[in-house]
C-alpha positions as CSV (number, residue, x, y, z in Angstrom):
1,M,203.4,181.4,34.8
2,A,203.4,178.7,37.5
3,R,200.1,177.1,38.4
4,S,199.2,177.0,42.0
5,S,198.6,173.4,43.2
6,S,195.4,174.7,44.8
7,L,193.9,175.7,41.5
8,T,191.6,173.3,39.6
9,P,192.4,172.9,35.9
10,R,189.4,175.1,34.9
11,A,190.5,177.8,37.3
12,A,194.0,177.7,36.0
13,I,192.8,178.2,32.4
14,L,190.6,181.1,33.4
15,L,193.5,182.7,35.2
16,L,195.7,182.4,32.2
17,L,193.0,183.7,29.9
18,A,192.5,186.7,32.1
19,T,196.1,187.7,31.8
20,Q,197.0,186.8,28.2
21,P,195.4,187.8,24.9
22,I,193.8,184.9,23.1
23,A,192.1,186.2,20.0
24,S,195.1,185.6,17.8
25,S,196.4,182.5,19.5
26,I,193.5,180.0,19.9
27,G,191.3,178.4,17.4
28,L,192.3,180.0,14.1
29,P,193.0,177.5,11.3
30,G,196.7,177.4,10.6
31,C,197.6,179.5,13.6
32,S,201.1,178.9,14.9
33,T,201.2,181.4,17.7
34,Q,201.6,179.6,21.1
35,T,201.4,180.7,24.6
36,T,202.4,179.0,27.8
37,A,200.8,175.6,28.0
38,I,199.4,174.0,31.1
39,T,199.0,170.3,31.8
40,E,195.3,169.4,31.9
41,P,195.0,166.2,33.9
42,D,191.2,166.4,33.9
43,A,190.6,167.8,30.4
44,G,189.8,164.5,28.9
45,A,187.4,163.5,31.6
46,A,184.1,162.0,30.5
47,P,181.1,161.8,32.9
48,D,181.5,160.1,36.3
49,A,180.5,156.6,37.1
50,S,176.9,157.7,37.8
51,A,176.6,159.1,34.3
52,T,179.0,157.2,32.1
53,P,177.6,154.2,30.2
54,D,178.2,150.9,31.9
55,T,181.1,149.3,30.0
56,T,180.5,145.8,31.4
57,T,177.6,145.4,29.0
58,T,176.8,146.9,25.6
59,P,173.5,148.7,25.5
60,A,171.1,147.8,22.6
61,A,171.6,150.1,19.7
62,R,168.8,152.1,18.0
63,T,169.2,153.2,14.4
64,T,167.2,156.4,14.9
65,P,166.9,158.9,17.8
66,A,164.1,158.3,20.2
67,T,161.3,160.8,19.8
68,E,161.8,162.2,23.3
69,F,165.3,163.3,22.4
70,L,164.4,165.2,19.3
71,P,164.0,168.9,20.2
72,K,160.9,170.9,19.8
73,V,160.6,174.5,18.4
74,T,160.6,177.1,21.1
75,G,160.7,180.3,19.0
76,A,160.2,181.7,15.6
77,C,161.9,179.8,12.8
78,P,163.6,181.6,9.9
79,D,163.4,180.8,6.2
80,F,166.3,178.3,5.8
81,V,166.4,178.4,2.0
82,A,166.3,182.2,1.9
83,A,169.6,182.2,3.9
84,G,171.2,180.6,0.9
85,A,174.8,179.7,0.6
86,G,176.5,181.0,3.7
87,G,173.8,183.4,4.7
88,K,172.9,184.5,8.2
89,A,169.6,183.6,9.9
90,S,168.2,184.4,13.3
91,F,166.7,181.8,15.6
92,A,165.1,182.4,19.0
93,P,165.6,179.5,21.4
94,G,163.5,180.2,24.4
95,G,162.8,183.7,23.0
96,K,166.5,184.7,23.0
97,A,167.7,185.8,19.5
98,R,170.9,184.0,18.2
99,D,172.3,184.2,14.7
100,V,173.5,181.2,12.8
101,Q,175.4,181.1,9.5
102,L,173.6,178.6,7.2
103,W,174.5,176.8,4.0
104,V,171.3,175.4,2.4
105,T,169.8,175.1,-1.1
106,D,166.5,174.4,-2.7
107,A,167.4,170.7,-2.5
108,A,166.4,170.8,1.2
109,K,162.8,171.3,0.1
110,T,162.6,167.9,-1.5
111,K,165.3,165.8,0.2
112,D,165.7,164.8,3.8
113,G,169.5,165.4,4.2
114,P,172.0,165.6,7.0
115,V,172.6,168.5,9.4
116,V,176.2,169.3,10.2
117,F,177.1,171.8,12.9
118,F,180.4,173.7,12.9
119,W,181.8,175.4,16.0
120,H,184.7,177.8,15.5
121,G,187.6,178.5,17.8
122,A,188.3,181.6,19.8
123,G,189.0,184.6,17.6
124,G,187.3,182.8,14.7
125,S,184.0,183.2,13.0
126,P,181.2,181.0,11.6
127,T,182.3,181.6,8.1
128,E,185.4,179.5,8.8
129,A,183.1,176.5,8.3
130,S,183.9,176.8,4.6
131,G,187.6,176.3,5.3
132,A,187.3,173.7,8.0
133,L,184.8,171.5,6.1
134,S,185.9,172.6,2.6
135,P,183.6,174.1,-0.1
136,Q,183.4,170.7,-1.8
137,V,182.1,169.0,1.4
138,I,179.6,171.8,2.0
139,S,178.4,171.5,-1.6
140,A,177.9,167.8,-1.2
141,I,175.9,168.3,2.0
142,T,173.6,170.9,0.5
143,A,173.2,168.9,-2.7
144,A,171.9,166.0,-0.6
145,G,169.3,168.3,0.9
146,G,171.3,168.9,4.0
147,I,172.2,171.9,6.1
148,V,175.5,173.3,7.4
149,A,174.9,175.4,10.5
150,A,177.6,177.5,12.2
151,P,176.3,179.5,15.2
152,Y,177.6,182.9,16.1
153,H,178.9,183.1,19.7
154,D,177.2,185.0,22.5
155,P,179.7,187.6,23.9
156,A,178.3,186.7,27.3
157,A,180.1,183.3,27.1
158,G,183.3,185.0,28.2
159,Q,186.9,184.6,27.1
160,L,186.1,181.5,25.0
161,P,183.2,181.7,22.5
162,W,181.1,178.8,23.8
163,F,179.6,178.6,27.3
164,L,180.5,175.0,27.8
165,A,184.1,175.1,26.5
166,L,185.4,175.3,30.0
167,G,182.8,173.1,31.5
168,G,179.9,174.3,33.7
169,S,176.2,173.9,33.1
170,Q,175.0,176.8,30.9
171,E,173.7,175.2,27.7
172,D,172.7,178.3,25.8
173,D,174.7,177.3,22.7
174,L,173.2,173.8,22.8
175,A,169.8,175.4,22.9
176,V,170.7,177.1,19.6
177,M,171.6,173.7,18.2
178,D,168.4,172.2,19.5
179,E,166.4,175.1,17.8
180,V,168.1,174.6,14.4
181,V,167.3,170.9,14.5
182,A,163.7,171.5,15.6
183,C,163.1,174.2,13.0
184,A,164.7,172.1,10.3
185,I,162.5,169.1,11.2
186,K,159.4,171.3,11.2
187,D,159.9,173.4,8.1
188,L,162.1,171.3,5.8
189,G,162.4,167.7,6.9
190,I,165.8,166.2,7.7
191,D,167.3,162.8,8.1
192,P,167.3,162.5,11.9
193,R,169.9,159.7,11.7
194,R,172.4,162.2,10.3
195,I,172.9,165.0,12.8
196,H,176.6,165.7,13.3
197,S,178.9,168.1,15.1
198,V,182.4,169.3,14.0
199,G,184.5,171.7,15.9
200,F,188.0,173.2,16.1
201,S,189.9,174.1,19.3
202,A,187.4,175.9,21.6
203,G,184.8,174.7,19.1
204,A,186.0,171.1,19.5
205,M,185.7,171.5,23.2
206,N,182.1,172.5,22.7
207,T,181.5,169.6,20.3
208,M,182.8,167.2,22.9
209,Q,180.4,168.6,25.4
210,A,177.5,168.5,22.9
211,A,178.3,164.9,22.1
212,W,177.6,163.8,25.6
213,R,174.9,166.3,26.4
214,R,173.0,165.7,23.2
215,S,173.8,162.1,22.7
216,G,170.0,161.6,22.3
217,Y,170.3,162.7,18.7
218,I,174.0,163.4,17.8
219,A,175.1,160.7,15.3
220,S,178.8,161.2,15.2
221,I,181.4,163.9,15.7
222,V,184.7,165.3,14.4
223,A,186.9,167.1,17.0
224,Y,190.0,169.0,15.8
225,S,192.3,169.7,18.8
226,G,189.7,169.5,21.6
227,A,189.5,168.9,25.3
228,T,186.7,168.1,27.8
229,I,186.6,170.0,31.0
230,G,184.5,168.6,33.9
231,E,182.0,165.8,33.7
232,P,179.3,166.4,31.1
233,P,176.0,164.6,31.8
234,V,175.1,161.9,29.3
235,Q,171.7,162.4,27.7
236,D,171.4,158.9,26.3
237,P,173.9,156.3,27.4
238,T,172.7,153.9,24.8
239,N,173.9,156.0,21.9
240,L,177.6,155.2,21.6
241,F,178.3,157.9,19.1
242,P,181.5,157.4,17.0
243,A,184.2,160.1,17.1
244,L,187.0,161.1,14.8
245,V,189.5,163.0,16.9
246,T,192.7,164.8,15.9
247,H,195.7,166.6,17.3
248,G,198.8,168.2,15.9
249,G,201.4,166.6,18.1
250,P,203.6,168.2,20.8
251,S,203.3,171.7,19.1
252,D,199.5,171.6,19.3
253,R,199.6,173.8,22.4
254,V,197.6,177.0,23.1
255,L,197.1,177.2,26.8
256,I,196.1,173.5,26.7
257,R,198.2,170.6,25.5
258,F,195.8,169.4,22.9
259,E,197.7,166.2,22.1
260,E,197.2,165.0,25.7
261,T,193.6,166.1,26.0
262,T,192.7,164.5,22.7
263,V,194.3,161.2,23.7
264,A,192.5,161.3,27.1
265,F,189.1,162.1,25.5
266,R,189.6,159.2,23.1
267,A,190.5,156.8,25.9
268,K,187.3,157.7,27.8
269,L,185.2,157.1,24.7
270,K,186.9,153.7,24.1
271,E,186.4,152.7,27.7
272,A,182.7,153.5,27.4
273,G,182.4,151.4,24.2
274,H,182.4,154.1,21.6
275,F,184.2,153.6,18.2
276,T,187.0,156.1,17.6
277,A,189.6,156.9,15.1
278,L,192.6,159.1,15.8
279,C,194.4,161.3,13.3
280,A,197.6,162.6,14.8
281,H,198.7,164.9,11.9
282,G,201.7,166.5,13.6
283,K,201.0,169.9,12.0
284,G,200.3,171.9,15.2
285,H,197.1,173.7,16.0
286,T,195.2,173.6,12.8
287,V,192.7,171.8,10.6
288,P,194.8,169.8,8.0
289,S,193.4,170.3,4.6
290,D,194.2,166.7,3.6
291,L,191.8,165.4,6.3
292,R,188.7,167.3,5.4
293,A,187.3,164.9,2.8
294,S,188.0,161.9,5.1
295,A,186.3,163.6,8.0
296,W,183.2,164.0,6.0
297,K,183.3,160.4,4.9
298,F,183.6,159.4,8.5
299,L,180.4,161.3,9.3
300,Q,178.6,159.8,6.3
301,D,179.6,156.3,7.2
302,H,178.4,156.7,10.8
303,P,174.8,157.7,11.0
304,Y,173.0,157.4,14.3
305,G,173.3,154.0,16.0
306,T,176.0,152.6,13.7
307,R,177.3,149.6,15.5
308,P,179.7,148.0,14.7
309,S,181.5,150.6,12.8
310,P,182.2,149.7,9.1
311,Y,185.8,150.8,10.0
312,A,186.2,148.2,12.8
313,A,188.7,146.2,10.8
314,A,190.5,149.1,9.1
315,L,190.1,152.7,7.9
316,P,189.0,152.9,4.3
317,E,191.3,153.8,1.4
318,G,191.9,157.5,1.1
319,F,192.3,158.4,4.7
320,P,195.7,160.1,5.5
321,S,198.4,157.7,6.6
322,Y,198.6,159.5,10.0
323,C,195.1,158.2,10.9
324,E,194.7,155.0,13.0
325,L,192.2,153.0,14.9
């Protein structure tokens, strides 16, 4: 399908989504089905000059989120530990019920651990967190008193599972993230320096949006085959969150050329002073299993306000050879 020169990138994607099935072709780990790709010249765009951090000076780093950026509870909180390993719990941000798949153990009652969010791709489900992160990584997180939280999508989001995947301003999904963080702080206690977001495909697109829009408390992110549509507002320009970004090479194409959008997103981050690492695995539209342990190590080694990165000189031993600074 040819794209009219009068269409914006977002409109072109919506037009394609309206005329082609996507459930089996976007966002499923290992999926090789491809549809017509479009060029996304704006898909790596970070906020405009009025919102993007000033790159002529480096803002002073904090090592913990400012109190005003940590969210407050707005609805009833569930029993985290009762949800167990991969159980479903219901949150109510602003009074609107939303389900979240949780991995948490009794260790959370006595240890202040990390919180890691996972956002799945279109046609996927929250249970894919186990495959995208790995059972071993999830066990390590929960043993440290941490929480893995994978929200269920709201069907009202449209063709893609997350409201902000295609830009816009509707932050319902981020309100769920806020509520999980707020409830965890209130009922369990967490390490506020270790709140991270991981996403794949449409979920990576949401993670990229969340990183800017919740930069007041997001410590670091991992984005597998993502893109940024539009100009997300920056909550806290002083938090230069580190990012590990990946793409699968020229074949990483499902409506969007994820190789190009990943490179563009990384360039915007570097321009704004963020530390980034790129893992171009060349395996198409997927989460490579040999990268999962290194992705978790990246998050572990980059709590909130880490600057300079401990990886500034070189990636640590054990990272796949296709990763680079």
